[in-house]
N, C-alpha and C positions, 0 to 999 in steps of 0.2 A: 347505075342509080343516082338522083340524087334527088335531095328529101330534103325541104326547106325546114327549121325549127320552128315548130306549133303548128306543121301541116296537119300533122297527124296524129293518133294517141299514140300512147305510151308501149300499152298493147302490141298495135299492131308494127312499131316499132320493133319489138322485143320476136317476131316471127319473122322479120325481112329480115334484120342485119345480119344474124346467125348464119342463115343462105348465104349472105353479100361480103363477110369479112376476106374470104380468102383472095378474092379480088383487091385488097388490101397491100396485101403480101408484097416487098419487095416495092414498095411507095412510101412515098413522103406524108403517109396516113395513114391515121388508125382510130378503133373504136374502144373510149373504154368511158367508165361509167363519173358519173362527179359525183362526188362525194362531200359532205357538209366537212368543215375544219377538224370541229371536233371528233369526227371518228377517222377519219384520216389521219389522225395524232394516234387513234385506240390503233389504227391497221399495221399504221409504221412497229409499235409494241409487239405484237402479232405477227408479224412476218420474220423477227428477230426470235420469236418461241417457236416460227415454225421450220427454221433453220434450225436449231435444237433439235427436236423434233427428228426433222428428216434425217439428218447424223443419226440419230439413233435409230433407224431404220423402219419408223414409224411412215403412216402416207398420213400427210395434213391435205386438210381442206380450210381456204379462208372466206368466210360469209359474210357479208357486211361488215360487222362487227364482231365476229365469233371465230373459235379455233375451233373445229371440227377434228376430232382424230376417229376414221371412221373404226367402229371394233375387228379386230383380226380371227381370219377366218380358218 
């Protein structure tokens, strides 16, 4: 499936892309989100914190510019 940039809404892209990402496995193509430079810097520090939390046995999620630790059950 080919989609030209700007040819459809972001909502439509978010509906279609998750279903098609498996077609890109083992190819030279990938799907990634673009973040502003300020957010990228913040995410770099979050990745370091997430690594430490994972080593301590915690589950970790990074959403945009936030580190999320789900409550333990």
